[in-house]
LUMDRENZA-401984 format. One line per 10 residues: number of its first residue (from 1); for each residue x, y, z of N, C-alpha, C. Coordinates in nm, 2 decimals, decimal comma. Each point is the difference from the previous one (the first is absolute). Layout:
N
NUM	X/Y/Z/X/Y/Z/X/Y/Z  ...
END
This chain:
150
1	2,39/-0,72/-0,40/-0,12/0,08/0,00/-0,09/-0,05/0,12  -0,08/0,08/0,04/-0,10/-0,03/0,11/-0,14/0,03/-0,05  -0,09/-0,08/0,06/-0,14/0,02/-0,03/-0,09/-0,04/0,12  -0,10/0,08/0,02/-0,10/-0,04/0,10/-0,12/-0,03/-0,08  -0,05/-0,12/0,00/-0,11/-0,05/-0,08/-0,13/-0,01/0,09  -0,11/0,05/-0,05/-0,12/-0,01/0,07/-0,11/-0,06/-0,09  -0,06/-0,10/0,05/-0,12/-0,06/-0,08/-0,12/0,09/0,02  -0,06/0,04/-0,10/-0,11/0,10/0,01/-0,12/-0,04/-0,08  -0,12/0,05/0,04/-0,12/-0,02/-0,08/-0,01/0,12/-0,09  0,06/0,11/0,03/0,00/0,12/-0,09/0,11/0,09/0,05
11	0,05/0,08/-0,10/0,10/0,10/0,04/0,01/0,11/-0,11  0,04/0,12/0,04/0,02/0,11/-0,09/0,10/0,09/0,05  0,06/0,08/-0,10/0,10/0,10/0,04/-0,04/0,13/-0,07  0,02/0,11/0,08/-0,04/0,13/-0,04/0,12/0,10/0,01  0,02/0,08/-0,10/0,11/0,10/-0,01/-0,05/0,12/0,08  0,06/0,03/0,12/-0,04/0,11/0,08/0,03/0,13/-0,07  0,11/0,01/-0,07/0,05/0,13/-0,06/-0,10/0,05/-0,11  -0,05/-0,10/-0,08/-0,09/0,04/-0,11/-0,15/-0,03/0,03  -0,02/-0,06/0,12/-0,14/-0,04/0,04/-0,06/-0,09/-0,11  0,08/-0,10/-0,04/-0,05/-0,09/-0,11/0,02/-0,15/0,04
21	-0,08/-0,08/-0,06/0,01/-0,15/0,02/0,12/-0,05/-0,09  0,08/-0,09/0,06/0,11/-0,05/-0,08/-0,03/-0,15/-0,04  -0,06/-0,08/0,09/-0,03/-0,14/-0,03/-0,08/-0,06/0,10  -0,07/-0,10/-0,04/-0,09/-0,08/0,10/-0,01/-0,14/-0,05  -0,02/-0,09/0,10/-0,02/-0,14/-0,03/-0,11/-0,06/0,08  -0,06/-0,11/-0,04/-0,09/-0,08/0,08/0,08/-0,10/0,08  -0,04/-0,12/0,01/0,07/-0,10/0,08/0,14/-0,02/-0,06  0,10/-0,01/0,09/0,14/-0,02/-0,04/0,10/0,04/0,11  0,10/0,06/-0,04/0,11/0,04/0,09/0,04/0,14/-0,01  0,03/0,06/0,12/0,07/0,13/0,00/0,15/-0,04/0,03
31	0,09/0,05/-0,09/0,14/-0,02/0,02/0,07/0,14/0,02  0,04/0,02/0,13/0,08/0,12/0,03/0,15/-0,04/-0,02  0,07/0,06/-0,10/0,13/-0,04/-0,05/0,11/0,10/0,03  0,11/-0,05/0,05/0,11/0,09/0,03/0,13/-0,06/-0,06  0,08/0,08/-0,07/0,13/-0,04/-0,06/0,11/0,04/0,10  0,09/-0,09/0,03/0,11/0,02/0,09/0,13/0,02/-0,08  0,10/0,05/0,07/0,13/0,02/-0,06/0,05/-0,14/-0,04  0,05/-0,01/-0,12/0,06/-0,13/-0,04/-0,10/-0,09/-0,08  -0,13/0,04/0,00/-0,10/-0,07/-0,08/0,02/0,02/-0,15  -0,04/-0,10/-0,07/0,01/0,00/-0,15/-0,12/-0,05/-0,07
41	0,00/0,00/-0,13/-0,12/-0,05/-0,07/-0,03/-0,14/0,03  0,10/-0,08/0,03/-0,03/-0,14/0,03/-0,08/-0,01/0,13  0,03/0,08/0,10/-0,07/0,01/0,13/-0,15/0,04/-0,03  -0,02/0,10/-0,09/-0,13/0,04/-0,03/-0,08/-0,11/-0,06  0,06/-0,07/-0,10/-0,07/-0,11/-0,06/-0,03/-0,12/0,10  0,09/-0,03/0,08/-0,02/-0,10/0,11/-0,12/0,04/0,09  0,00/0,12/0,04/-0,11/0,05/0,09/-0,13/-0,01/-0,08  -0,01/0,04/-0,12/-0,12/0,00/-0,08/-0,05/-0,15/-0,01  0,09/-0,09/-0,03/-0,04/-0,14/-0,01/-0,05/-0,05/0,13  0,06/0,03/0,11/-0,04/-0,04/0,14/-0,14/0,05/0,02
51	-0,02/0,13/-0,03/-0,14/0,06/0,03/-0,10/-0,07/-0,09  0,03/-0,02/-0,12/-0,10/-0,06/-0,10/-0,03/-0,14/0,05  0,09/-0,07/0,06/-0,02/-0,15/0,03/-0,02/-0,02/0,15  -0,01/0,10/0,08/-0,02/-0,01/0,14/-0,14/-0,06/0,03  -0,01/-0,12/0,06/-0,12/-0,07/0,01/-0,07/0,04/0,14  -0,07/0,11/-0,01/-0,07/0,05/0,12/-0,15/0,02/-0,02  -0,05/-0,05/-0,10/-0,15/0,00/-0,03/-0,05/-0,13/0,03  -0,13/-0,01/0,05/-0,06/-0,13/0,04/-0,05/-0,07/-0,12  0,02/-0,14/0,00/-0,05/-0,08/-0,10/-0,14/-0,05/0,04  -0,06/-0,09/-0,07/-0,14/-0,04/0,03/-0,01/-0,07/0,14
61	0,12/-0,05/0,05/0,00/-0,07/0,13/0,03/0,10/0,11  0,01/0,13/-0,03/0,03/0,10/0,10/0,15/0,01/0,04  0,09/-0,06/-0,07/0,14/0,01/0,03/0,06/0,10/-0,09  0,10/0,07/0,06/0,08/0,10/-0,08/0,08/-0,08/-0,10  -0,04/-0,01/-0,12/0,06/-0,09/-0,10/0,01/0,06/-0,14  -0,06/0,12/-0,01/-0,01/0,06/-0,14/0,08/0,13/0,00  0,06/0,03/-0,11/0,07/0,13/-0,02/-0,09/0,10/-0,07  0,03/0,13/0,00/-0,08/0,10/-0,06/-0,02/-0,03/-0,15  0,10/-0,06/-0,06/-0,02/-0,03/-0,14/-0,10/-0,11/-0,03  -0,01/-0,09/0,11/-0,10/-0,11/-0,01/-0,14/0,05/0,01
71	-0,02/0,11/0,08/-0,13/0,05/0,03/-0,05/0,11/-0,10  0,08/0,04/-0,09/-0,03/0,11/-0,09/0,00/0,13/0,07  0,06/0,01/0,12/0,01/0,13/0,07/0,11/0,09/-0,06  0,00/0,12/0,05/0,10/0,09/-0,04/0,09/0,05/0,11  0,11/0,07/-0,04/0,09/0,06/0,10/0,00/0,15/-0,01  -0,01/0,07/0,11/0,01/0,14/0,01/0,15/0,02/0,05  0,09/0,04/-0,09/0,14/0,02/0,04/0,03/0,14/0,03  0,05/0,03/0,12/0,03/0,13/0,05/0,14/0,01/0,05  0,08/0,10/-0,06/0,13/0,02/0,05/0,00/0,05/0,14  0,09/-0,05/0,09/-0,01/0,03/0,14/0,14/0,00/0,06
81	0,07/0,11/-0,02/0,14/0,01/0,05/0,01/-0,02/0,15  -0,11/0,03/0,08/0,01/-0,01/0,14/0,02/-0,14/0,06  -0,02/-0,10/-0,09/0,04/-0,14/0,04/0,15/-0,01/0,02  0,07/0,09/-0,04/0,15/0,00/0,03/0,03/0,06/0,13  -0,09/0,03/0,08/0,02/0,07/0,13/0,09/-0,08/0,09  0,09/0,06/0,06/0,09/-0,06/0,10/-0,04/0,07/0,13  -0,06/-0,07/0,10/-0,05/0,06/0,12/0,08/-0,05/0,12  0,12/-0,06/-0,02/0,08/-0,05/0,11/0,06/0,11/0,09  0,02/0,12/-0,05/0,06/0,10/0,08/-0,09/0,12/0,00  -0,03/0,05/0,12/-0,08/0,12/0,01/-0,15/-0,02/-0,04
91	-0,07/0,11/-0,01/-0,14/0,00/-0,03/-0,03/0,05/-0,14  0,10/0,04/-0,07/-0,03/0,05/-0,14/0,06/-0,11/-0,09  -0,08/-0,06/-0,09/0,05/-0,10/-0,09/0,10/0,05/-0,10  0,10/-0,08/-0,03/0,09/0,03/-0,10/-0,03/-0,08/-0,13  0,03/0,06/-0,11/-0,04/-0,07/-0,13/0,13/-0,01/-0,09  0,11/0,00/0,06/0,13/0,00/-0,09/0,02/-0,14/-0,06  -0,07/-0,10/0,04/0,02/-0,13/-0,06/-0,09/-0,02/-0,13  -0,09/0,10/-0,02/-0,08/-0,01/-0,12/0,08/0,05/-0,12  -0,04/-0,05/-0,12/0,07/0,04/-0,13/-0,03/0,14/-0,03  0,09/0,06/-0,08/-0,02/0,14/-0,05/-0,13/0,00/-0,08
101	-0,06/0,12/-0,02/-0,13/0,01/-0,07/0,00/-0,05/-0,14  0,11/0,03/-0,08/0,00/-0,05/-0,14/0,00/-0,15/0,00  0,09/-0,07/0,08/0,00/-0,14/0,00/-0,13/-0,06/0,05  -0,05/0,06/0,10/-0,12/-0,05/0,06/-0,12/0,00/-0,10  -0,01/0,11/-0,07/-0,11/0,02/-0,10/0,02/-0,10/-0,11  0,12/-0,02/-0,05/0,02/-0,10/-0,11/-0,03/-0,14/0,04  0,04/-0,04/0,13/-0,02/-0,13/0,04/-0,15/-0,02/0,04  -0,07/0,10/0,05/-0,14/-0,01/0,02/-0,07/-0,03/-0,14  0,04/0,07/-0,10/-0,06/-0,03/-0,14/0,03/-0,14/-0,04  0,12/-0,05/0,02/0,03/-0,14/-0,03/-0,09/-0,09/0,07
111	-0,02/0,02/0,13/-0,09/-0,08/0,08/-0,14/0,00/-0,06  -0,05/0,12/-0,03/-0,14/0,00/-0,06/-0,01/-0,07/-0,13  0,10/0,02/-0,09/0,00/-0,07/-0,13/0,01/-0,15/0,02  0,08/-0,04/0,10/0,02/-0,15/0,02/-0,13/-0,06/0,05  -0,07/0,07/0,09/-0,13/-0,05/0,04/-0,10/-0,02/-0,12  0,00/0,10/-0,09/-0,08/-0,01/-0,12/0,04/-0,12/-0,08  0,13/-0,02/-0,01/0,05/-0,12/-0,08/-0,04/-0,13/0,07  -0,03/0,00/0,13/-0,04/-0,12/0,07/-0,15/-0,02/-0,03  -0,07/0,09/-0,07/-0,14/-0,01/-0,03/-0,09/0,06/0,11  0,05/0,09/0,08/-0,08/0,06/0,10/-0,03/0,15/-0,04
121	-0,13/0,04/0,01/-0,04/0,13/-0,02/0,06/0,09/0,11  0,05/0,12/-0,04/0,07/0,09/0,10/-0,05/0,14/-0,02  -0,04/0,06/0,11/-0,03/0,14/0,01/0,12/0,06/0,08  0,03/0,13/-0,02/0,11/0,06/0,07/-0,03/0,13/0,06  0,08/0,04/0,10/0,00/0,14/0,04/0,10/0,07/-0,09  0,05/0,12/0,05/0,09/0,08/-0,07/0,12/0,02/0,08  0,12/-0,03/-0,05/0,12/0,01/0,07/0,03/0,14/0,04  0,05/0,02/0,13/0,03/0,13/0,06/-0,12/0,09/0,00  -0,11/-0,05/0,03/-0,12/0,08/0,01/-0,07/-0,02/0,14  -0,05/0,10/0,06/-0,08/-0,02/0,12/-0,13/-0,06/-0,03
131	-0,02/-0,13/0,05/-0,12/-0,08/-0,04/-0,07/-0,03/0,13  -0,13/-0,03/-0,02/-0,08/-0,07/0,11/-0,05/-0,13/-0,06  0,03/-0,10/0,08/-0,04/-0,14/-0,04/-0,12/-0,04/0,09  -0,10/-0,05/-0,06/-0,12/-0,05/0,07/-0,01/-0,15/-0,03  -0,02/-0,08/0,10/-0,02/-0,14/-0,02/-0,08/-0,07/0,10  -0,06/-0,11/-0,04/-0,07/-0,09/0,10/0,09/-0,13/0,00  0,07/-0,01/0,11/0,09/-0,12/0,02/-0,09/-0,12/0,03  0,02/-0,11/-0,07/-0,08/-0,12/0,00/0,07/-0,10/0,09  -0,05/-0,03/0,11/0,05/-0,10/0,09/0,01/0,04/0,14  0,09/0,10/0,04/0,10/0,06/-0,09/0,12/-0,09/-0,03
141	0,05/0,01/-0,12/0,12/-0,07/-0,04/0,10/0,10/-0,05  0,11/0,00/0,07/0,11/0,10/-0,03/0,13/-0,08/0,01  0,08/0,01/-0,11/0,12/-0,08/-0,01/0,12/0,09/-0,04  0,11/-0,02/0,07/0,12/0,08/-0,02/0,09/-0,09/-0,09  0,06/0,06/-0,11/0,09/-0,06/-0,09/0,13/0,08/-0,01  0,11/-0,06/0,01/0,13/0,07/-0,02/0,09/-0,08/-0,08  0,03/0,04/-0,12/0,08/-0,08/-0,09/0,14/-0,03/0,05  0,05/0,08/0,10/0,13/-0,02/0,05/0,00/-0,12/0,10  -0,11/-0,04/0,05/-0,02/-0,11/0,09/-0,02/-0,13/-0,07  0,10/-0,06/-0,05/-0,01/-0,12/-0,08/0,06/-0,12/0,07
END
C-alpha cells in the first residue's frame, strides 16, 4: 500500500456529488491512501501502525519526536487511487498497478479500522466519490510511505 502523509493544523473533506461534509479534523494527519495489486490485510495493518507511530510532531524541545497518537491528534484518511500513477511513459498516467475497486475498498477499511485499534481518532472520505480535500499543511511536513519498500 502507499500513503502520502501530511501533518496538518486542520483538514476537511467534502462530497462534491451531494454537496455535503464528510469529515474534518483539527491538528493531526491527512493520509492519502492507495491500495496496489498484491496488497493484503497485513499490508493495510502495517501501514496503519506506521502512520499511527510516525514521529513527525514536535516535542517540548522542538524536535520531531512525537506521533499523532502521542499528541491526541486525529487522522483524516482519504482513498486516493491516483497514487498508483505510472508516469514513466507518455503524458497520460497509467493506473494498472492499482488494486481492483473491491480489493481496494476492503483494504482501505482494514487500514481505517487498524488506525482506530492503534488508538487514533479517524475521520474518512467516501470511497469512489468525487471529493474536495481542504487542509492547512503544518511545516510543511509531507511523508511518502510504501509498504512494498521494506
